[in-house]
C-alpha positions as CSV (number, residue, x, y, z in Angstrom):
1,M,-61.7,-48.4,26.6
2,N,-58.5,-47.7,25.2
3,R,-58.9,-46.5,21.5
4,S,-56.2,-44.8,19.4
5,T,-57.2,-42.4,16.3
6,R,-54.7,-41.2,13.6
7,A,-54.7,-39.9,10.2
8,R,-51.7,-40.9,8.5
9,L,-50.2,-41.8,5.0
10,L,-50.7,-45.8,4.9
11,T,-47.8,-47.3,3.3
12,G,-47.3,-50.7,2.1
13,T,-46.1,-52.7,-0.9
14,A,-47.6,-55.5,-2.8
15,L,-46.4,-58.9,-1.7
16,A,-46.7,-62.1,-3.7
17,L,-48.8,-64.7,-2.0
18,T,-48.0,-68.4,-1.6
19,A,-49.9,-69.5,1.4
20,S,-53.5,-70.4,1.7
21,M,-55.4,-69.4,4.7
22,A,-59.3,-68.8,5.6
23,L,-60.1,-65.3,5.4
24,T,-63.0,-63.7,7.5
25,A,-66.4,-65.1,6.9
26,C,-69.5,-63.4,6.6
27,G,-71.9,-65.1,6.9
28,G,-58.0,-75.1,-11.1
29,G,-55.6,-72.8,-12.5
30,D,-55.0,-73.2,-16.3
31,G,-55.9,-71.0,-19.0
32,A,-54.2,-67.7,-20.0
33,S,-52.2,-66.3,-16.9
34,S,-49.9,-63.7,-15.2
35,D,-47.7,-63.7,-12.4
36,A,-49.5,-63.1,-8.9
37,E,-47.3,-59.8,-8.7
38,P,-47.3,-58.4,-12.0
39,K,-44.6,-56.5,-13.2
40,K,-45.1,-52.7,-13.8
41,Q,-46.4,-51.8,-17.0
42,T,-44.5,-49.6,-19.5
43,K,-46.6,-47.1,-22.0
44,S,-45.5,-49.6,-24.9
45,S,-46.8,-53.0,-23.1
46,E,-49.7,-51.5,-21.3
47,P,-52.8,-53.7,-22.0
48,T,-56.0,-52.0,-23.5
49,A,-58.1,-50.8,-20.9
50,V,-61.6,-53.2,-19.9
51,E,-64.6,-50.9,-19.9
52,S,-66.7,-51.5,-16.6
53,P,-64.7,-54.4,-15.6
54,L,-65.8,-57.2,-13.5
55,V,-63.6,-59.4,-11.2
56,A,-64.7,-63.1,-10.4
57,S,-62.5,-65.1,-8.3
58,Y,-61.5,-68.6,-9.1
59,D,-59.7,-71.3,-7.2
60,G,-56.1,-70.1,-8.0
61,G,-56.6,-66.3,-9.2
62,L,-58.8,-63.7,-10.8
63,Y,-60.6,-63.3,-13.9
64,V,-61.1,-60.0,-15.3
65,L,-64.2,-59.4,-17.7
66,D,-65.5,-56.9,-19.8
67,G,-68.6,-55.6,-18.0
68,E,-70.7,-55.1,-21.4
69,T,-69.9,-58.3,-23.4
70,L,-68.4,-60.5,-20.6
71,K,-65.4,-61.4,-22.8
72,L,-62.3,-62.5,-20.6
73,A,-59.9,-59.5,-20.8
74,K,-57.1,-61.8,-18.7
75,T,-56.5,-64.3,-16.0
76,V,-54.4,-63.2,-13.0
77,E,-53.1,-65.7,-10.9
78,L,-53.2,-65.3,-6.9
79,P,-53.1,-68.5,-4.9
80,G,-55.3,-68.9,-1.9
81,F,-59.0,-67.9,-1.1
82,N,-59.4,-64.4,-2.3
83,R,-62.3,-62.0,-1.7
84,V,-63.3,-58.9,-4.1
85,N,-65.3,-55.8,-3.5
86,P,-65.6,-52.4,-5.3
87,A,-63.2,-49.9,-4.4
88,G,-65.5,-47.0,-5.0
89,D,-64.2,-45.6,-8.5
90,K,-64.4,-46.7,-12.2
91,D,-61.1,-48.4,-12.2
92,H,-60.4,-50.3,-9.1
93,V,-61.7,-53.1,-6.9
94,I,-60.2,-54.4,-3.2
95,V,-59.1,-57.8,-3.1
96,S,-58.7,-59.4,0.3
97,T,-55.7,-61.7,0.5
98,D,-54.0,-63.7,3.2
99,S,-52.0,-60.5,3.7
100,G,-54.4,-58.0,3.9
101,F,-56.4,-55.6,1.7
102,R,-54.4,-54.9,-1.7
103,V,-55.9,-52.4,-4.4
104,F,-56.4,-54.0,-8.1
105,D,-56.6,-51.6,-11.1
106,A,-59.2,-53.8,-13.2
107,A,-59.6,-51.5,-15.7
108,R,-55.7,-52.3,-16.6
109,Q,-55.6,-55.6,-15.1
110,T,-52.8,-55.1,-12.3
111,F,-52.2,-54.5,-9.0
112,T,-51.1,-51.4,-7.7
113,D,-48.6,-50.4,-4.8
114,A,-51.7,-49.7,-2.7
115,E,-52.1,-52.1,0.2
116,F,-53.8,-52.3,3.4
117,K,-51.7,-54.8,5.3
118,G,-53.3,-57.2,8.2
119,T,-54.5,-60.6,9.4
120,K,-58.1,-61.4,8.3
121,P,-59.1,-58.7,6.3
122,G,-62.8,-58.4,6.8
123,H,-65.7,-55.8,5.4
124,V,-65.1,-53.2,2.7
125,V,-67.7,-50.3,3.0
126,R,-68.6,-47.8,0.4
127,H,-70.7,-44.8,1.3
128,G,-70.9,-41.0,0.7
129,G,-67.5,-40.9,-1.5
130,R,-65.3,-42.9,1.2
131,T,-64.5,-46.3,1.4
132,V,-63.9,-48.1,4.6
133,L,-61.8,-51.2,5.3
134,F,-62.2,-53.0,8.7
135,T,-59.2,-55.5,9.3
136,D,-60.6,-58.2,11.9
137,G,-57.4,-59.5,12.7
138,T,-56.0,-56.0,14.2
139,G,-59.5,-53.9,14.9
140,E,-58.0,-51.4,12.2
141,V,-60.5,-49.2,10.4
142,D,-59.0,-47.4,7.2
143,V,-61.0,-44.7,5.7
144,F,-60.1,-43.2,2.3
145,D,-61.5,-41.4,-0.6
146,P,-61.2,-43.8,-4.0
147,A,-60.6,-40.8,-5.9
148,D,-57.3,-41.0,-4.5
149,L,-56.4,-44.5,-5.9
150,A,-55.6,-42.7,-8.9
151,G,-52.1,-43.5,-10.2
152,G,-51.8,-46.6,-8.4
153,K,-50.3,-44.8,-5.1
154,Q,-51.3,-45.5,-1.4
155,P,-54.0,-43.0,-0.3
156,E,-54.1,-40.7,2.5
157,G,-56.9,-41.6,5.0
158,R,-58.4,-41.5,8.3
159,S,-57.5,-44.4,10.9
160,Y,-58.9,-45.9,13.9
161,T,-58.0,-48.8,15.9
162,S,-60.8,-50.4,18.2
163,A,-60.5,-51.6,21.5
164,E,-60.1,-54.9,20.7
165,P,-59.9,-57.0,17.4
166,H,-63.0,-58.4,16.2
167,H,-65.1,-59.7,13.0
168,G,-66.6,-55.9,12.9
169,V,-67.6,-53.4,9.9
170,A,-67.6,-49.5,10.0
171,I,-69.2,-46.8,7.9
172,E,-68.3,-43.1,7.3
173,L,-71.2,-40.9,7.2
174,A,-71.6,-37.6,4.9
175,D,-71.0,-35.3,7.8
176,G,-67.8,-37.4,8.9
177,E,-69.3,-39.3,11.5
178,L,-67.7,-42.8,11.7
179,V,-69.7,-45.7,12.7
180,T,-67.9,-48.8,13.8
181,T,-69.0,-51.9,15.5
182,L,-68.0,-53.0,19.1
183,G,-66.9,-56.4,20.5
184,T,-63.8,-58.8,20.8
185,E,-62.9,-62.4,19.3
186,E,-65.4,-63.9,21.5
187,K,-68.4,-61.7,21.7
188,R,-69.9,-58.5,19.6
189,T,-72.1,-56.4,21.3
190,G,-73.1,-53.3,19.4
191,A,-71.3,-50.1,18.0
192,L,-70.1,-46.7,18.7
193,V,-69.9,-43.4,17.0
194,L,-66.7,-41.0,16.3
195,D,-67.6,-37.6,15.2
196,K,-65.1,-36.1,12.5
197,N,-62.7,-34.9,15.0
198,D,-62.5,-38.8,16.4
199,K,-64.6,-37.7,19.6
200,E,-67.1,-40.6,20.7
201,I,-70.6,-39.3,20.6
202,A,-72.6,-42.3,20.7
203,R,-72.8,-45.8,21.8
204,A,-75.0,-48.8,22.0
205,E,-74.6,-52.3,23.4
206,N,-78.0,-53.8,22.6
207,C,-76.8,-55.3,19.6
208,P,-75.6,-59.1,20.3
209,G,-73.7,-61.0,17.5
210,V,-73.5,-57.4,15.6
211,H,-72.4,-58.2,12.1
212,G,-72.8,-56.4,8.6
213,E,-74.4,-53.2,7.6
214,A,-76.0,-51.2,5.1
215,A,-77.3,-47.6,4.6
216,A,-80.6,-46.2,3.4
217,Q,-82.0,-43.3,1.9
218,G,-81.2,-40.2,4.5
219,D,-77.8,-41.6,5.6
220,V,-79.4,-44.1,7.8
221,V,-77.2,-47.0,8.9
222,G,-78.5,-50.5,9.8
223,L,-76.4,-52.8,11.5
224,G,-77.7,-56.6,11.9
225,C,-78.1,-58.2,15.4
226,E,-79.1,-61.8,16.5
227,D,-82.5,-60.1,17.8
228,G,-83.2,-57.6,15.1
229,V,-81.5,-54.6,13.7
230,L,-79.8,-51.7,15.2
231,L,-80.4,-48.3,13.3
232,Y,-78.3,-45.4,13.6
233,K,-80.0,-41.8,12.7
234,N,-79.9,-38.2,13.2
235,G,-77.4,-38.6,15.6
236,K,-79.3,-41.7,17.9
237,F,-79.3,-45.4,17.9
238,T,-82.6,-47.0,17.9
239,K,-83.2,-50.8,18.0
240,V,-85.7,-52.6,15.6
241,D,-86.6,-55.8,17.5
242,A,-87.5,-59.0,15.5
243,P,-90.8,-60.9,16.0
244,D,-88.6,-63.7,17.1
245,D,-86.6,-64.3,20.1
246,Y,-83.5,-65.2,18.0
247,A,-83.6,-63.7,14.8
248,R,-79.9,-63.1,12.7
249,T,-80.1,-60.4,10.3
250,G,-76.3,-60.8,9.5
251,N,-76.3,-59.6,5.7
252,Q,-78.1,-56.8,4.7
253,A,-78.4,-54.4,1.4
254,G,-79.2,-50.7,1.2
255,S,-79.9,-48.3,-1.5
256,D,-79.8,-44.3,-1.6
257,A,-83.2,-44.4,-3.3
258,S,-85.0,-46.6,-0.7
259,P,-85.8,-45.9,3.3
260,I,-86.0,-49.8,3.3
261,L,-83.0,-52.2,4.1
262,L,-83.3,-55.9,2.7
263,G,-81.9,-58.2,5.1
264,D,-81.7,-62.2,5.5
265,Y,-83.5,-63.9,8.4
266,K,-82.2,-66.7,10.2
267,T,-84.0,-68.1,13.6
268,D,-82.2,-71.4,14.6
269,P,-79.0,-70.9,16.5
270,D,-78.3,-74.6,16.6
271,A,-78.3,-75.1,13.0
272,E,-74.9,-76.0,11.4
273,L,-76.3,-74.0,8.2
274,E,-79.7,-72.4,8.1
275,R,-81.2,-72.2,4.6
276,P,-84.0,-69.5,5.3
277,T,-86.7,-68.9,2.9
278,R,-88.0,-65.5,4.7
279,I,-86.3,-62.4,4.1
280,S,-86.5,-58.9,6.4
281,L,-87.2,-55.4,5.2
282,I,-86.3,-52.9,7.6
283,D,-88.1,-49.8,7.2
284,T,-86.0,-47.1,8.6
285,R,-88.9,-44.4,9.2
286,P,-90.9,-46.0,11.8
287,A,-88.3,-48.5,12.6
288,K,-90.6,-51.6,11.7
289,M,-89.2,-54.9,10.3
290,K,-91.6,-56.9,8.1
291,L,-90.9,-60.5,6.8
292,V,-91.6,-62.0,3.5
293,D,-91.7,-65.5,2.7
294,L,-90.0,-66.3,-1.0
295,G,-90.6,-70.1,-0.9
296,T,-87.2,-70.6,-1.7
297,S,-84.0,-70.3,0.1
298,Y,-81.0,-68.2,-0.7
299,S,-77.5,-67.4,0.5
300,F,-75.5,-64.4,1.9
301,R,-74.4,-63.7,-1.7
302,S,-78.0,-63.5,-3.0
303,L,-78.9,-60.0,-1.7
304,A,-78.7,-57.1,-3.7
305,R,-80.5,-53.4,-4.5
306,G,-81.7,-52.5,-8.2
307,P,-81.3,-48.8,-9.5
308,H,-84.7,-47.6,-8.1
309,G,-84.0,-49.3,-5.0
310,E,-86.0,-52.5,-5.9
311,A,-84.9,-55.5,-3.2
312,L,-83.2,-58.1,-5.3
313,V,-83.0,-61.9,-4.2
314,L,-81.4,-64.7,-5.7
315,G,-83.0,-68.0,-4.9
316,T,-81.7,-71.5,-5.0
317,N,-84.5,-72.2,-7.3
318,G,-82.5,-70.4,-9.6
319,V,-84.8,-67.3,-9.7
320,L,-83.9,-63.7,-9.3
321,H,-86.8,-62.1,-7.4
322,V,-87.3,-58.4,-7.9
323,I,-89.3,-57.1,-4.9
324,D,-91.0,-53.8,-4.1
325,P,-89.5,-53.0,-0.6
326,E,-92.7,-50.9,0.2
327,T,-95.2,-53.5,-0.1
328,G,-92.9,-56.9,-0.1
329,K,-94.6,-57.9,-3.2
330,V,-92.5,-59.9,-5.6
331,E,-93.0,-57.8,-9.0
332,K,-90.7,-59.9,-11.3
333,K,-89.1,-63.1,-11.7
334,I,-86.1,-63.8,-13.6
335,E,-85.0,-67.2,-14.6
336,A,-81.5,-66.8,-14.2
337,V,-79.5,-69.9,-13.3
338,G,-80.5,-73.8,-12.4
339,D,-81.5,-74.9,-9.1
340,W,-78.7,-75.0,-6.6
341,T,-77.9,-76.1,-3.0
342,E,-75.9,-73.7,-0.9
343,P,-72.8,-75.6,0.3
344,L,-72.1,-76.1,4.0
345,D,-68.7,-74.6,3.9
346,W,-68.9,-70.6,3.4
347,Q,-65.9,-70.3,1.2
348,Q,-67.0,-72.8,-1.5
349,P,-68.5,-71.6,-4.7
350,R,-72.2,-71.1,-5.3
351,P,-74.2,-68.7,-7.6
352,T,-73.5,-65.1,-6.7
353,L,-75.1,-62.0,-7.5
354,F,-73.5,-58.4,-8.2
355,V,-75.6,-55.6,-9.4
356,R,-74.3,-52.5,-11.0
357,D,-76.6,-49.7,-12.6
358,H,-79.2,-51.8,-14.5
359,T,-77.6,-54.9,-15.1
360,A,-77.7,-57.8,-12.9
361,Y,-74.9,-60.1,-12.9
362,V,-75.2,-64.1,-12.0
363,S,-72.7,-66.8,-11.7
364,E,-73.3,-70.3,-12.2
365,P,-70.2,-72.2,-10.9
366,G,-71.7,-75.8,-11.9
367,K,-71.6,-74.5,-15.5
368,R,-68.6,-72.3,-15.1
369,Q,-70.7,-69.7,-16.4
370,L,-71.4,-66.2,-15.9
371,H,-74.8,-64.3,-17.2
372,A,-75.7,-60.7,-17.4
373,F,-79.5,-59.8,-17.2
374,D,-81.3,-56.4,-17.8
375,L,-83.2,-55.7,-14.7
376,D,-85.7,-53.5,-16.4
377,S,-86.8,-56.0,-19.1
378,G,-85.6,-59.2,-17.3
379,E,-84.1,-60.1,-20.4
380,K,-80.6,-62.1,-20.4
381,L,-78.0,-59.6,-22.3
382,T,-75.4,-62.2,-22.7
383,S,-73.6,-65.2,-21.1
384,V,-70.1,-66.6,-20.9
385,T,-68.3,-70.2,-20.1
386,L,-64.9,-69.6,-18.1
387,P,-62.0,-72.1,-17.8
388,K,-62.9,-72.6,-14.1
389,A,-65.7,-72.1,-11.8
390,T,-66.0,-69.0,-10.2
391,N,-66.5,-68.1,-6.3
392,E,-66.5,-64.5,-5.7
393,L,-68.0,-61.9,-8.1
394,S,-67.8,-58.0,-8.1
395,G,-66.4,-55.2,-10.3
396,T,-65.9,-51.3,-10.5
397,V,-68.6,-49.2,-9.2
398,D,-67.9,-45.4,-9.1
399,G,-69.5,-43.8,-6.1
400,H,-71.5,-45.4,-3.4
């Protein structure tokens, strides 16, 4: 298998985006605005920094909001379908655009000079003080320390090129091992592991349709398969078999506070869009899977973890389910939004869950609203109505 590894200075400049195209799948425009390519700020013209900023995409741009008050701080015009993920520090998010991954300083509401160019930017993973980007169109994996984003410059980092471009994902562990998927544009089969010196030390090709990742307590990694979950633990791969012959767990959420991963669970390979009501809880200690039926469906943007390791699922009945991952018991139900239906097109807006510390943020596109809830009390903290319906919802998260 041909592959290349290298450490290099990744260079690029932010580009104005005018074309709209579909970015990699997982699973308006009025109001105050700025240019898609904001001009560099002078000291006198720098905007007031936003505390704990949230960033939500809409059709035509990004909204930057104060994470405490939900006050809309700025609207940034940005054509195309754009995805948003935390960059791993207190100031920045990663915006996936038509041209690649761009670094957005959410606190100061402006794009920086840092950009990772490439077609079909895919998964963004934060773990162990490292942020990892996977570009599906090239198979490129870029790893960097999010602390190096300070100052707006391109961070130095580790880079690896997959043997074949594919819709993949990668994660770097605390000891420098890099777990990254195997596949082609037509077929994905498993994962391999490189040590900190980029030497292959493990490989598994028994994970058909590998998609998505999550990390559990103890630096254990789970990768979703179409027949279970592939775990990488203590230097070895272990397969967790699902109870059904076809069982896709392509979206997962992990927590450093729990050895149990939360995953979705789909069993119909022929469905145009399956709307499952069961979730999977993957215990990484005995490598076993438990299924829990919530009695309501959910989407790939419905899964998250709480500050104590709680499993969180936003159902299409509008309820945010707080689940004990050890028992599978729903311990709390928070009435978050109204009933909703998952759209057939994965790029279309639907209620989305984003969690930071003890606060759960839930969007309600049908009402152009965004809500904040205290996870401990279940109380609604505040809400805001925005000029347009939001799609993706994320924010800054310092650390992993």
